[in-house]
C-alpha positions, 0 to 999 in steps of 0.5 A: 535410231532409238530402240523401242521400250521392251514393254512394247515387244513383250506383254508380261503377266502382272506377276512378273512386272514387280520382282519385289512382290510376294507373288513373284517369289511364289511363281516359279515358271510363268508363261509370257505372251509374245506379240507379233511384230513386223520384221523391220520393227523387230530389227529397229527394236533390237537396235539394228540399223539397216542403213549400215548395210548401205553405208558401211563397207564392213557390213556390205557384201563383198563385190566379186572380182570381174574376170577378163572375158575371153576374146571374141573370135571374129569370122572373115568371109572371103569372096570364094566362100572361105570363112577364116577365124584368127585363133593366134596372130603370129609375130614372124614374117608374113606369108605372101603369094609365091612363098614356100611355107612350112605348116602343121594342120588338122583337117576335119569334115564340117560335122567335126569328124577327123580326116587327117592331121600332121600332128599325132593325137596320141604322142604329140609328134608332128610331121610338118608339110612344106607347101608352095603358095601357088594354085598349082601345088596347093588347094586354092582355099588353103592358099587364101587362108595362108596368105597374110598369116604371120609365122607362129600364127594359127587360123581355122577355116571352112573351105568349100569344095569349089576351092578345095580338092578339085583334083587329086594332085593338089596338096596337102594330101596324106601319104598313108592310103587310109587317110588319103582315101578318106580325104578324097571320099569327102572332097565334095563337101566343105572341110575344116582346116586348122592351120599353124604356120611354122615358117616362111621359107 
C-alpha cells in the first residue's frame, strides 16, 4: 500500500517550500501548521500496514500457553446420606466388607472446626488406627466410605449423624479425654472425615 505524499500531511508556509529562495536563507525558525488526520490515515501515510498484524506471526501478540485445568472432584451421594469425594484413587488392593484396614483420618465438624486427627498437625507424625469393616466395630458411615477404596487412596466424606456415632462403643474414637469429649459433644451433627487407606490387612 503506497504512502500518501508528505504535502498532504503537513502544510508548509511558502517560505519553506523553496529551499533555494532568498526568503529561505533569511528565515531561521518558521512555524509549520499540522493538519489533523485520522489515526488510520496517519498509519497508512507512514507506510505501516495494519494487515501485517493479522498475517505475520512476527508482529502478532504471542498466544499464552493453556495450562492444564485441575481435575473436577465429583461428589457421590449414597442412600444413607453419606456424601463421598474421591481425592486420590489408590493403586493397592480394594477394601471389602469384613476386611481389617489401617487408616489415617482427620475429623472435622461440618463448619470446618477441627475435632480429631491421627496425624499430628505440627510434627506430621501419624498414629494410624486399625479398624474392622463391620457395623459392630466402626461407625456405619465411615464403613461405607472405606468399602471399595484401594490402598493408598484418599477420600473426603460428609457423614450424617444417623450413620455416625449412634453409641460410644463405635470406632474410631480418640484415646485422649479432651478430643473424645469434643467428638461426642458433636455426635448429633454431620461430621467430615478425610480418610487415607494405608493397608488392607
